[in-house]
Steps between C-alpha positions, in 0.01 A plus 500: 500500500805373684815441292700201622814321393470123487779263602546272198617209717167495683260558210481235226311629198273342240506690171231420244490631145588440139695786344702819518348637820571171674859500375542857630352412840724191522807715435397735783447211740832344404678831550343520846627150589161328528432130458251485215297219350357594161171354378381532141269291286613684184846651561663722241846391381649788700324383817622142445855633470478736798332252736710196412453212743266712715226480237196279559302469175159532662305731726562449872284275715405560862788269599744708292383825655492354850879519525519860376452834679431729201323458170584730211300475180571665166387450139189297591142577406292648782286191565796265552687764699197553726464124558867472598477805725199353678672163551819664626312716751319193632845354569623816674723639224525866411417564134605744230341481156678734264279777359196375697490718812171353623662154521805621697579481871812709439660705225852459373694825486731624231850417623844654475754241620864574566639193674320478833373857467140480381281802437133422442249732337131427535183674393276247673400366160360834384763572236760237416617732220585779748683251722698382198590854397609584855712184503684619188556838665627336821736275301677810371532641853606177670787385282655154501774571758239536777505121545871512582443801725238310697729196530772728635264646762387149594861399566561816703188433707604138562851607605367761739248258652780245549693772688200545730390836361138601560236612250575873543873454442433285196255756359759778544767293323266420211397866472867599496563281195184612318560869571878491472484353152203713391281205403182701552639837400659753730376489862264788567459576128 
C-alpha cells in the first residue's frame, strides 16, 4: 500500500450512488476541493439536494467516464457496482466501491482535516471501523486551530524562500515556531 494525496485540480471524479453513503462521500470530495459529477438513477432526496446541478439522473456511460480520472461507487448493489468498475477500468480510471474491497483499486482512508492539514488513517480495507475510531481519537488530538497554525507556517516558509533562504534555514525557522510555542509538547519530553 502506498498512501498518496491527490491534487483535486487534476483529478475529476465520477461519484455513483443513491443514498446516505453517497451523500457522505460527496461531502468529503467537496471538502477536498474536487470537481465531482454525481450519477444516480434513483437518488434520495438528500442526494438530490447535496449534488444540485452536478447530478445526472442516470448511471454513467463510457463517454461520461471517459472524461473522469476516478470512479467512486456507494449504495449500489454488487452486480451494478461490478459492471461500472469493469467499464471504468477499461477506460483507465481508478475505482473505489464502498464496502466491496474486491472491486477496489484503492481504499479511502478515514480523514481528519484542519484546513490544508490532512491526516489520513488507513487499514488497507481490513477494518474501516478501526480507522473510524482512530479518526475520532485523532480529532481530539489535532484540534481546529491546527489549520491556522499550518497557514502561519506556510506564510513563514514563503517569506523565507522569498528572502533566498535554503531548506535547512527554513526547517530551523519552522522548528523554532513549533518548539517555541510547544505545539507538540515540550522539546525532549
